N, C-alpha and C positions, 0 to 999 in steps of 0.2 A: 361265252356266257351260256350257262346251261338252260335247257328248256324248263318251263315251270312244271311243278308237280301236278298230276291230274287231280280231279276231285276225289274226295274221300271215298274209298271203295274197299271191298274185301279181297283184294288181290295182293299177294306178297310182293314186296319191292326189295331190291338190293341196295346197299349203300353205294357210294361213288366208286367206280372201278379203280380210280387212282389209289384207293385204300390198299390195293394189292402192292402197289409200288412202295407205299409207306412201310408196310410190313416187311417187304423185301429189303429195304434200306436198313430197317432196324435189325434184321437178321445179319446183314453185312457188318453192321457195327458190332454185333455180338460175336462175330467170327474173328475179329482182329486179335483179341487176347489169346484164344486157343491156337491161332496160327503162329503167333509170336512164341508161345510156349513150346509148340511142336518144333519150331525152327531152332530155338535155343537148346531143346532137349536132344536134338540129333546133330547139332553142329551148325554154326552160323552159315558157313560157306558150303558150296557144292550141293550134296544130297539133302542136307538139312533145310536149305532154302526152298527147294522144290517140295519137300514134304510139308513145310509150313504153308506154302501157297496152295497145295492140294487140300490140306485140312480146311483152310479158310474158304476155298471155293466150294468144297463139299457142304460145309455148314451153311454158306450163303444160298446154295441151290436148294437145300432142304428147307431153309427158312422161306424162300420164295414159293416153293411148292405148298408148304403148309399155309402160307398167307393167302394163296389163291383158293385153296380148298376151304379155308375158314371163311373167306369172303363169299364164296359160292354158296355155302351152307348157312350164311347169316341173312335173314330176311326180316322185314318189319311190315306190318299190315295196319293201315289206318282204317279202323272200323267206325261205325256210327257212334259208338259209346266208349270205345277204348282203343288203345294202341297195343299191338301184340308183337313181340320180338321172339324169333326162334333162332337158335344157334347150336353149334356143336357138330363135330365130325363123327366120332364114334359114339359118343353119348349125346343125345339130343335133349335140349331143354327149351321150353316155351313159357314165356311169361306174358301175362296180360294185365295191364294197368288201366282202370277206368279213368277217363279224363277228369272226372270230378275229384279223384284222389290225388291228382298231380297238383302240387302247390305252385310250381312254376317250372320254367324251362330255361336253363342257362347254356350259353355257348362258350366253348373253350378252344383256343387255337395254340397249340405248341408250335415251336419254330418250324420244324420240318413240314407238318401239314399246312401251316400258314403259307409257306413258299409255293405250295401247289393249290392254294385257294380252297382248302378243306377245313372243316370245323367239326368238333365233337359236340354232340347234342346230349345234354344231361337233363333227365327228368327228375325233379326233386319231389319225392313222395312223402318226405317226413320220416321215413323209416331210418334214414341215416346210413352213412358209410357205404359199404359195398352192396347194401340192399336197394340203393337207388338204381334207376334204369338209365342206360346210356347207349348212344349209337355213334360209332366211329367208323367211317367219316362220311359226312355229306358235304356237298358244295356249299359255299357261303350262302347263296340264294336259297337253296333247298333247306338249309338249316334254319334260316330266318323265317321262311314260309311255314315250315313245320312248327316252329315255336308259336307263330301267330295263330295257326289252326288250333293247337292245343288250348291256347288261351281263350279263343272264341268258343270252342266246344265246352269249356268249363264255365263260361258265363251263362247266366240265366237266359239271356236272349237267344244264344245259340242253341240251348237246350229246348226252348220253346219252338224254334225254327225246325229242329230235328223232329220234334213231336208232330209238327204239321207236314212232315214228309219232305221238307226242303233240305238241300245239300249245301253246306257251306263250302265255298271254293277255297283252295289254297292259293294265295297270291292276291293281286289287285291292291286296292288302297289299304286293306287291312294288313297287308304284309309289308308295308313300307316301314322304314326305320322309325321307331318310336322316340320322339324327342320330348323334352320337358324343360323345366326351369333348373339351370345349374345351381347347385348348392355348395359344392366344394370342388376345387381342382388344384392340382400341383404341377407347376411348370418346372423346367430344368433348374432354376435358381432355388426353389424350395427343395427339390430332390437333392441338390448338392448340400444344402444345409442339413437335411435329414441324414444324408450319408455320413456327415462328420459325427453326428451323435450316435450313429450305429456302429461305433468303433468295434472292431472284431479282430481277434488274433487267430481266427480259424485257419488262415493260410499257414501259420507255423505248425499247427496240429497236422495239417496235410503233409508238410515237409517232414515232420517227425515220423509220420507213417511211411513215407517213401524211403526213409533211411533204413527201414527194416529189410529192404531189398537191395540196398547199396552194395552189399557184399558180393553180389553177382557181377558187378561192373567195375569195382575198384579192388586193388590188391592189398588193402589193409582193413582191419576191423575198426569200424567207425565208433563202436561203443567200448573200445578198449580204454580203461581209465588211465593206464600207464602212458598211453599215447598222448592223451590230452594233458596229463600232468606235466609231461615233458614240454609240450607246446606252451603251457602257461609259464613254466619256469624260464624258457627261452625268451618269450615275449615280455615277461616281467622284468627281465634285465634291461631290455630295450626301452620299455615304458618308463622305468625308473630313471633313465638317462634324459628323458624329456622333461621340460619344465612343468611346474604345477599348473600353469595357465593352459598349456597345451593339453594336459591330462583332463582338466575340467572341460575344455572345449570338445575333446574327443568323447567324453561321457555324454555331454549334452547332444552331440551329433548322433550318437547311438540311440538316445531316447527319441530324438526327432525322427530318426529313420523308422523306429518302431511305431511312432504315432502316424507317420505317413502311410506305412504299410497297412496298419490297422484301419485307418480311415479309408484308404483305397478299397480294402476288402468290403467294408460296410457300404461304400458307394456302389460298388458293383452289384451287391445284393439289392440295394434300394432301387437303382436304376432299372435293373432287369425285372423286378417285381412290381414297381409302382409307376413305370413310365406311362405317360398319358392318362394319369389318374383323373377320372371325372365321375362325380356323383351328381345325379339329376333327380329331381322330383317330377315324376310322370303321372299320368292318369292311373297307371297300374301300381304305382308304388315308388320305391327308390331303385334307380338303375345305376349300377356301378360298372365302369369299364377301366381296366388297367392291364399292364404287362407289356414287356418288350419282346422277350423270347416266347413266352406263353401268354397269349392275350385272352382275357376272360371278360364275359359280358353277362352280368347277373342282375336279376330284378328281384327285389324284396318287397312283397306286398305289405302295405302298412299294417293291416290287421294281424300279420304274422309276427310283427315286432313285439316281443314280450317284455323287453327292458333294455336299458342302456348301461354301458360300462365306460367310465372315463379313467384312464390310467396315464402314468408318466414314468420317467426314470429319474435317478438321482441327480444327474447332471442337467438333463433337459428341463427339469422342473425349475431350476434356477433361472432359466431363460424364458420361462412361460410357455413351454411346448407340452402338449398333451396328445393323447390318442383316444378316439371314440370308436366303440364297437356296439353293434346291435345284437341283443340276445334274441335269436329268431328260431322258429320251428324248422326252417329250411337249413340246409347244410352248406357250408362254405369251406371246400377243401377238407372235408371230414370233421370240421368243427362247427359248433352251433353259434359261434360268435362271428358276425360279419363285420369286417373292418370297413368303416365308412369314412373315417378321417384319421389316418394313421399319424399325422404330424401337423397339428393345428393349434392355433391360439383359442382361448376360451370364447372370445367374441365370434370366432368362426364356428365353434361347436354349438353355441346356444341356438342359432336358427335351425340347425339340423335336428337337435333334440326336440324343439318345438314342432317341427314339421312331422315328427314321428308321434306326436301326441303326448309328450312329456314336457317337463320344465325343470330347469336347474333350481337348486335350493334358493329360497328367498332369504333376504337379510334377516327377517324376523322369524326364521324357521325355529320350531321348538325342538332343539337338539337335546338328546339324552345320552349320557355316557354310560359305560358299563358299570356294573356294581363295584364299589370299593373293595368288597370282599373278594371279588374276582381278581382284582389287582393284587391284593395281599397274597392270595393263593398262587398266582402266577410267579410273583417274586420269590415266594418261599420254595416252590418246586424247582424253578430254573436256577436261582442262585444257590439254593440248598444242595442241589445235585452237584454243582461245581465244587462247593465247599466239602462235600463228602469225598469227592475225588481228590481234593487237596489234602484231606486228612490221610487218605490211603497213600498218596505219594509221599507225604511227610514221614509216615511210618516206615515205608519201604526204604526210602533214602537214608533214614536214621540208622538203619541196620547195615546197608551195603555201602553207602557213600555219605556219611554224616557231614562231610565238608560241603556237600552240594544241596543239602536238604532245604535251605532257606530259599534258593533261587526258584525251583519249580513251584514250591508252595506259595511263594509270594506272587508269582505270575498267575496262578489259579485263583488266588484271592482277589487280585485285580480284575480278572475275568468275571468273577462272581459279582463284583461291584458294578461292572459295566452291564451285566445281565439285569441287575436290579434297576439301573437307570433306564435301560432300553425298555423294560416292561412298563415302567412308570410313564415314559414318554408315549409309548404305544397306547396306553390306556387313555391318556389325555386327548389323543387324536382319534380314538375309536368311538364314533358317535353314530346315532341313528335318529331319524325324524319321521313323523307321520303327519301328513296333511289330509285334506279332504279327498284327494284323488290318488295319491301315490305314497310310497314308502321309500326312504332314502337312507343309505348307510355309507360311511366313509371311514377309511383306516389308512395308516401309514404316516410316518413322520418325515422322512427324507424324500420319499416318493409316494405321495398320496394317491389312493385309488378310491373311486366312488362307484356306487351301483344304485340304480333307480328302477323301480318297478311300479306299474300301475296296479292299484288295489283290485280293480275289477277283473284283471287278467290272472290273478293268483288263483291257484287251484285249491290250496290248502294252507293251513298254518299249524305247525307242530312245535310243541314245547318239549325240549329234550333235556333231561337231567341225569347226571351220573351220581354215584354215591356221595361224593364230596360236594358237588354243586347242590344236590338236594339238601344236604345238611347245612350248607352255607347260605342257601336262599337265593340262588341265581340259576339261570338256565340259558340254553341256546335256542334261538328262534330259527326254525327251518321253514322257509316260505316256499311253497310248491309252485315252481315256475316252469312252464313248458319250455324245453330247449336250453335250460341252464340251471344253475344252483344259486341260491340266495340264502345265506345263513348269517345270523348276527349272534355272536357268542357273548356270554357274561351279562345278559340282561336280567335285572332284578325280577323276581317271579311275578310280583304284582304288575309291573310294567309289561311283562311278556303277556300276561293274561289280558291286559287292556288292549294291547296291539292285536292280539288274536280276536278278541271280541269285536273290535271296530272293523277289522279286515273281513271277518266272516259276515258281518252285517252288510258290507258292500257287496260281497259275493252273492249273498242271498237275495239282494235287491236287483241283481243284474240279469237281464234277459240275454243269455248267451247265444240264442238263435239269431240275434241282431248283430253280434260282433263280427261275424264272418263277412257281412256286407257293409260294415262300417268303413 
């Protein structure tokens, strides 16, 4: 167990010394492929083997040296008003972030650091992506204590204490694990079901990529068409001698194998990403913990949640499964959408939405569809484009292959018909509603998606029209939402102006200085 961090002071501190070992092991991993390449390039046996080992050892030693120097030159300083990080070997960089600018601090543990009890501390500033500040690595205790200190320093009480000359310690009761009310969790049974719906054939793509290098290990060309044609002819004779029942059974077995492999691939991804998923409502906001190989611990303050998104898939929708995301100012693995319930029923999603200050659409919601002219134009342009292609195909085949001209033309006409039907169905299920506190929009036929935003947290409302939409009398509503995008296309102009007027009235009547403390 590591010693507690000292009180905040202007003395630079290093990260955990075991960070050097993590960097060295990462360098050893990076040395494997160059060593294998060197061994194969100079011959597997004899001298080639020693050359490969020498190359790998040299790269590993260099990586260990750079890891040590990088660790020695990386320091962080806990000041009275900010945290400063200095890094770099040849070129030095120093970054200072005031505590009040840090939205929150998240902890991340990948598999290798987790084995050594290390954690990566990420300071979310709202800048997004690589502009956020991070420290890799601290011990578990030091990371949790540093997170608690930053939160305390950001609070008004800690700022008042600092103004009186008091020093807030790191550790003690404030650094204890923050617990709250569980809102959503996923056990192994739920993860297993989730994995079935996450069907993926990515493993076949990986195998196809590996075949690019198969020529170095086998004595025939795997992509030779004559080779496979011969195999098909030989196997075709044998298959034709088997009864029709056995052929059907073989085909079904092959499909079952594909399903099993695809489901297993999805389950591996789900179990590694979502293992131990727990969403809690704490005094500071929503705390989400998940991950098997990489463990993350993220807190989303409630006032930072700008909206919610509810989505589903074509198959899972038939079984009542949905996913919930928060649109937040903070970042979640480079994205502004925090996953808070990746696989849940609507009865489980409703309390989470309410805890975030939103509500699901009521039965008497005043829904409005897109303009009928928007539907007509969508059908005209989508189906019309396909019909133009059909005319071109018909003309070309009439010249070069008149006996085939009806087939491709007929297929394209059918596609145009499907495009018209798809646009009509999409229009029927593309709706929006405005109530006294929020605006809601939904779209999608086979896999519906909904988005909800609070009117008072919208920054702006823009009515956008192109030449055709201006002539036809409809527009696209762009709602200014921090941390995300919210657009509603095909809205009649008068309705768009009404929505803009009502939302702007809400924004004008809102005291935004009170939102941060809400």
